[in-house]
C-alpha positions as CSV (number, residue, x, y, z in Angstrom):
1,X,40.4,45.1,-45.7
2,X,42.6,42.0,-44.3
3,X,39.8,40.6,-41.7
4,X,41.5,37.3,-40.6
5,X,45.0,36.1,-41.0
6,X,43.3,32.5,-41.4
7,X,45.7,30.5,-44.1
8,X,43.3,29.4,-46.2
9,X,43.1,27.3,-49.8
10,X,41.9,30.2,-52.1
11,X,41.0,27.4,-55.3
12,X,38.4,26.9,-53.7
13,X,36.7,29.4,-54.9
14,X,37.4,28.1,-58.4
15,X,36.5,24.2,-58.5
16,X,33.4,22.4,-57.6
17,X,34.5,22.8,-53.9
18,X,32.8,26.2,-53.4
19,X,29.4,24.4,-54.3
20,X,30.3,21.9,-51.0
21,X,31.2,24.8,-49.6
22,X,27.7,26.8,-50.0
23,X,25.6,24.0,-48.9
24,X,27.4,23.5,-45.9
25,X,27.0,27.3,-44.8
26,X,23.6,27.0,-45.9
27,X,23.2,24.2,-43.2
28,X,24.8,26.2,-41.0
29,X,22.7,29.1,-41.1
30,X,19.7,27.0,-40.7
31,X,20.6,24.6,-38.4
32,X,23.6,26.4,-36.2
33,X,26.5,24.5,-34.9
34,X,25.5,21.3,-33.6
35,X,26.0,17.7,-34.5
36,X,24.0,17.4,-37.9
37,X,21.2,15.0,-38.1
38,X,19.9,13.0,-40.3
39,X,16.2,13.9,-41.1
40,X,14.4,17.2,-39.8
41,X,11.7,15.8,-37.6
42,X,14.4,14.3,-35.3
43,X,16.9,18.0,-35.5
44,X,13.3,19.1,-33.6
45,X,12.7,16.3,-31.4
46,X,16.1,16.4,-30.4
47,X,16.2,20.5,-30.4
48,X,13.2,20.3,-27.8
49,X,14.7,17.8,-25.7
50,X,18.1,19.9,-25.7
51,X,16.7,22.6,-24.4
52,X,14.4,21.2,-21.8
53,X,17.1,19.2,-20.1
54,X,19.8,21.6,-20.1
55,X,18.2,24.4,-20.7
56,X,15.1,24.8,-18.2
57,X,16.2,21.7,-16.4
58,X,20.0,23.7,-15.6
59,X,18.7,27.0,-14.9
60,X,15.4,25.9,-12.4
61,X,17.3,23.5,-10.6
62,X,20.8,26.4,-10.2
63,X,18.4,29.4,-9.3
64,X,15.8,27.2,-7.9
65,X,13.5,28.9,-10.2
66,X,9.9,28.9,-9.8
67,X,8.4,30.3,-11.7
68,X,8.7,28.1,-14.9
69,X,6.3,29.6,-17.4
70,X,7.6,32.6,-17.7
71,X,11.5,31.1,-17.9
72,X,9.9,28.9,-21.1
73,X,7.7,31.9,-22.2
74,X,10.8,34.6,-21.9
75,X,13.2,32.4,-23.9
76,X,10.3,31.9,-26.3
77,X,10.3,35.8,-27.1
78,X,14.0,36.2,-26.7
79,X,14.4,33.2,-29.7
80,X,11.8,35.2,-31.4
81,X,12.9,38.7,-31.5
82,X,16.5,38.2,-31.0
83,X,18.8,40.0,-33.3
84,X,16.5,43.2,-31.8
85,X,16.8,45.8,-28.9
86,X,15.3,44.0,-26.2
87,X,13.7,45.2,-23.2
88,X,13.3,44.2,-19.7
89,X,10.3,46.9,-19.2
90,X,9.1,46.5,-22.5
91,X,9.0,42.5,-22.3
92,X,7.2,43.2,-18.9
93,X,4.2,45.4,-20.2
94,X,3.6,41.9,-22.3
95,X,3.5,39.7,-19.8
96,X,2.5,41.4,-16.8
97,X,-1.3,40.6,-17.0
98,X,-0.7,36.6,-17.2
99,X,2.3,35.9,-15.3
100,X,2.7,37.3,-11.0
101,X,5.6,38.6,-11.8
102,X,7.9,42.4,-11.0
103,X,10.3,43.9,-13.0
104,X,13.3,42.8,-11.0
105,X,12.0,38.8,-11.6
106,X,12.5,39.4,-15.2
107,X,16.0,41.2,-14.6
108,X,17.4,38.2,-12.9
109,X,16.2,35.8,-15.6
110,X,16.9,37.6,-18.5
111,X,20.6,37.8,-16.4
112,X,20.3,34.1,-15.6
113,X,20.3,33.0,-19.2
114,X,23.0,35.3,-20.1
115,X,25.3,33.7,-17.8
116,X,24.6,30.7,-19.0
117,X,25.7,31.3,-22.3
118,X,21.7,31.1,-23.7
119,X,21.4,34.3,-24.8
120,X,24.1,37.5,-25.5
121,X,23.7,41.5,-25.5
122,X,25.4,43.9,-27.6
123,X,25.7,48.1,-25.9
124,X,25.0,50.5,-28.0
125,X,27.8,52.7,-27.9
126,X,28.3,56.1,-27.5
127,X,31.0,58.4,-25.6
128,X,29.3,58.8,-22.7
129,X,29.6,55.6,-20.0
130,X,26.3,57.0,-18.5
131,X,24.3,56.9,-22.0
132,X,25.4,53.7,-23.4
133,X,24.8,52.1,-20.1
134,X,21.3,53.5,-20.7
135,X,20.9,52.6,-23.6
136,X,19.5,49.4,-25.2
137,X,21.3,46.3,-25.7
138,X,20.8,43.4,-28.7
139,X,19.9,40.5,-28.2
140,X,21.8,37.7,-30.1
141,X,21.4,33.7,-29.4
142,X,24.3,32.0,-28.9
143,X,23.6,28.6,-31.5
144,X,21.6,29.2,-35.0
145,X,19.6,26.2,-33.4
146,X,17.9,27.5,-31.4
147,X,15.8,30.1,-33.1
148,X,13.8,27.0,-35.0
149,X,12.2,27.0,-31.4
150,X,11.3,30.5,-32.3
151,X,7.8,31.9,-33.0
152,X,8.0,33.2,-37.0
153,X,5.7,33.1,-39.7
154,X,8.9,33.9,-42.1
155,X,12.6,32.7,-42.5
156,X,13.8,35.9,-40.8
157,X,16.8,35.3,-42.8
158,X,18.4,39.0,-42.4
159,X,18.2,38.4,-38.6
160,X,20.0,34.8,-38.9
161,X,22.7,36.2,-40.9
162,X,23.2,39.0,-38.3
163,X,23.0,35.9,-35.3
164,X,26.2,34.1,-37.4
165,X,28.4,37.0,-37.9
166,X,27.5,38.0,-34.2
167,X,28.1,34.7,-33.0
168,X,31.4,34.4,-35.4
169,X,33.1,38.5,-34.2
170,X,32.2,37.3,-30.7
171,X,34.9,33.3,-31.8
172,X,37.0,35.8,-32.9
173,X,36.9,37.7,-29.7
174,X,36.1,41.1,-30.7
175,X,35.1,43.8,-28.4
176,X,31.4,44.2,-30.4
177,X,29.2,47.3,-30.2
178,X,25.7,48.7,-32.6
179,X,25.9,52.2,-33.5
180,X,22.4,54.4,-33.8
181,X,22.0,58.0,-34.2
182,X,19.8,58.9,-37.4
183,X,20.5,55.6,-39.4
184,X,22.1,51.8,-37.9
185,X,24.9,50.3,-38.3
186,X,24.9,46.9,-36.7
187,X,28.1,46.1,-35.5
188,X,31.3,48.3,-34.8
189,X,34.4,46.4,-33.5
190,X,36.6,48.3,-31.1
191,X,40.4,47.6,-30.0
192,X,42.6,49.6,-27.3
193,X,40.5,53.1,-27.8
194,X,39.7,53.5,-31.0
195,X,36.8,52.2,-33.8
196,X,38.6,49.7,-35.9
197,X,35.5,48.2,-38.3
198,X,32.4,49.5,-39.0
199,X,30.2,46.2,-40.3
200,X,26.5,46.3,-42.2
201,X,24.8,42.6,-42.7
202,X,21.9,42.8,-45.2
203,X,21.0,39.5,-46.6
204,X,20.3,41.0,-49.9
205,X,21.4,44.4,-51.8
206,X,19.4,44.4,-54.3
207,X,16.8,45.7,-53.7
208,X,17.8,50.0,-54.7
209,X,15.8,51.1,-50.9
210,X,17.3,48.5,-49.0
211,X,20.8,49.0,-50.6
212,X,20.3,52.5,-50.0
213,X,19.7,52.3,-46.1
214,X,22.4,50.3,-46.1
215,X,24.2,52.1,-46.8
216,X,23.5,55.1,-45.4
217,X,23.2,53.1,-42.0
218,X,27.2,52.3,-42.5
219,X,28.9,55.5,-43.4
220,X,26.9,57.4,-40.4
221,X,28.8,54.6,-38.7
222,X,32.5,55.7,-40.3
223,X,32.2,59.4,-40.5
224,X,31.1,59.4,-36.2
225,X,33.8,56.9,-35.8
226,X,36.5,57.9,-38.3
227,X,36.7,55.0,-39.8
228,X,37.6,55.7,-43.9
229,X,36.8,51.8,-45.0
230,X,33.6,49.3,-44.2
231,X,32.0,46.0,-44.8
232,X,28.8,45.6,-45.9
233,X,28.5,41.4,-45.3
234,X,25.7,40.1,-47.3
235,X,23.6,36.0,-47.8
236,X,25.1,35.7,-51.3
237,X,25.7,39.3,-53.7
238,X,28.6,39.6,-55.5
239,X,31.9,41.0,-54.0
240,X,33.0,44.2,-55.1
241,X,34.3,47.3,-54.2
242,X,32.2,50.8,-53.8
243,X,33.6,54.1,-53.1
244,X,31.2,56.3,-51.7
245,X,31.0,60.0,-50.3
246,X,34.6,59.4,-49.5
247,X,34.7,56.0,-48.5
248,X,35.9,52.6,-49.1
249,X,32.8,50.0,-49.3
250,X,33.4,46.3,-49.4
251,X,30.4,43.9,-50.4
252,X,31.4,40.7,-49.2
253,X,29.1,37.8,-48.6
254,X,29.6,36.1,-45.5
255,X,30.5,32.5,-46.1
256,X,33.9,33.7,-47.9
257,X,33.8,36.7,-44.8
258,X,33.8,33.6,-42.3
259,X,37.1,31.4,-43.8
260,X,39.4,34.4,-44.9
């Protein structure tokens, strides 16, 4: 399956340059696409300053927002639960006791963050437009750098990798959906009037149950949309081609997918 027409030097995969390539990829996954700083403490300090000046300040001035605390809380929530389904109603139930706020105000604030290209939303695909619009959307953050400000006790490598893949698909100008029926597939790519690709993202496929779950979700999406091949993107699993239930599956590390 040809994923991109971008030309690259294939010798990079058989030289010391591959080590450097993977180092840059790890850095990007950890810190995103903003200019690199030397020390981690400076990165965090710069990140906090950037968010205060260009996100909070910009939103408050542009939209004359009065509830500054709620905006900060909403951003923290989105940075914590990214690459997951987001519901205004569910978030309202969480914050209604602490903030005098309506569902409509929260919906407005979410729209402001979307207009500012801070957060993006992906719809679940459905052949009924009504059902598609009523379904929950998955949220993704505009740069991995911001995720350092989320609240988490674990690195969330899988979510980071999925967010990274979303950003690259958006950069490539793809029309993106996700699939959920009995199983889930992270990304469906539509061109014109038909589905062209089904993509599953998983940090590692080492665990047997994880591999089974990811393959089953991908296969369900492929079967539903008449696709004969699909892709599983991982952090650094061995590249391989699988044949499962009459379908062709390609396992590919994300760092390679980004440049081919």
